[in-house]
C-alpha positions as CSV (number, residue, x, y, z in Angstrom):
1,M,36.3,-7.7,5.9
2,N,33.5,-5.3,5.8
3,W,30.5,-7.2,4.3
4,V,28.4,-4.1,4.0
5,K,30.8,-2.5,1.6
6,I,31.1,-5.7,-0.4
7,L,27.3,-6.1,-0.7
8,N,27.0,-2.3,-1.7
9,F,29.7,-2.9,-4.4
10,I,27.8,-5.9,-5.8
11,D,24.5,-4.0,-5.8
12,G,26.1,-1.2,-7.8
13,V,27.7,-3.8,-10.3
14,F,24.6,-5.7,-10.9
15,E,21.9,-3.3,-11.8
16,Q,18.4,-3.9,-10.5
17,E,15.6,-4.5,-13.0
18,A,15.0,-1.2,-14.7
19,V,11.8,0.7,-13.7
20,E,9.8,2.1,-16.7
21,P,7.4,4.6,-15.0
22,E,4.1,5.6,-16.7
23,Y,2.9,9.3,-16.4
24,G,0.3,9.8,-13.6
25,K,1.4,6.8,-11.4
26,L,3.0,7.1,-8.1
27,Y,6.6,5.8,-7.5
28,K,8.7,5.3,-4.4
29,I,12.0,7.4,-4.6
30,K,15.0,6.3,-2.7
31,D,15.3,8.1,0.7
32,E,11.8,9.5,0.6
33,P,9.0,8.2,2.9
34,L,6.1,9.0,0.7
35,P,5.5,8.3,-3.1
36,F,5.8,10.9,-5.9
37,R,3.7,11.2,-9.1
38,Y,5.4,11.0,-12.3
39,V,4.3,14.1,-14.2
40,Y,5.0,15.6,-17.6
41,V,5.5,19.2,-18.3
42,R,5.7,20.5,-21.9
43,G,9.4,20.3,-23.0
44,D,10.5,17.6,-20.6
45,D,11.0,15.1,-23.4
46,L,13.1,17.7,-25.4
47,N,15.3,18.2,-22.4
48,K,15.4,14.6,-21.6
49,I,14.2,15.0,-18.1
50,H,11.7,13.1,-15.9
51,R,9.6,15.1,-13.2
52,F,8.2,13.6,-10.0
53,K,6.0,15.7,-7.7
54,H,4.6,15.2,-4.2
55,H,1.4,17.4,-4.6
56,Q,2.6,20.9,-4.7
57,L,5.2,20.6,-2.0
58,K,8.2,19.0,-3.4
59,E,9.5,18.1,-6.9
60,Y,12.4,16.0,-8.2
61,I,13.8,16.3,-11.7
62,F,16.0,13.3,-12.9
63,S,17.8,12.6,-16.2
64,N,17.2,8.8,-15.6
65,F,15.2,6.5,-13.3
66,N,18.2,5.3,-11.1
67,K,16.6,6.7,-8.0
68,I,13.2,5.2,-8.5
69,E,12.7,2.2,-6.4
70,R,9.4,0.9,-7.4
71,E,5.7,1.6,-8.0
72,A,3.9,2.8,-4.7
73,N,1.9,0.0,-3.0
74,P,-1.8,0.4,-2.1
75,E,-1.1,1.7,1.5
76,E,1.3,4.5,0.3
77,I,-1.3,5.5,-2.4
78,R,-4.0,5.7,0.3
79,V,-1.7,7.8,2.6
80,Y,-0.9,10.1,-0.5
81,N,-4.5,10.7,-1.2
82,L,-5.5,11.3,2.5
83,I,-2.9,14.0,2.9
84,K,-3.5,15.7,-0.3
85,D,-5.6,18.7,0.7
86,H,-3.5,19.4,3.8
87,V,-0.3,19.4,1.9
88,N,-1.6,21.6,-0.8
89,E,-3.0,24.0,1.8
90,L,0.5,24.2,3.4
91,S,2.1,24.8,0.0
92,R,-0.3,27.7,-0.7
93,K,0.4,29.3,2.6
94,E,4.1,29.0,2.1
95,N,3.9,30.4,-1.5
96,N,1.7,33.3,-0.3
97,S,4.1,34.2,2.5
98,Y,7.0,34.0,0.1
99,Y,5.5,36.6,-2.2
100,N,4.1,39.0,0.6
């Protein structure tokens, strides 16, 4: 018997405690090493979507919170804030080269 398959099936059947994110807070998304901020853009509620951004570099849009693992811990928040300027500068350079 393959115990990993059985345990994965059980995890899928018994849902984890639902995460109810708050706008502005950082959350850990499955398969991402750094946290993402839960942000609101006008119309998101009408479209029933949830938007998570990692500075200006990467964005996820979900229809539910299934991929949200948990709220970011203090160390993840510290790293997120430390790299903010560098990540935003990379994003600006990438966007400028895209339009030129």
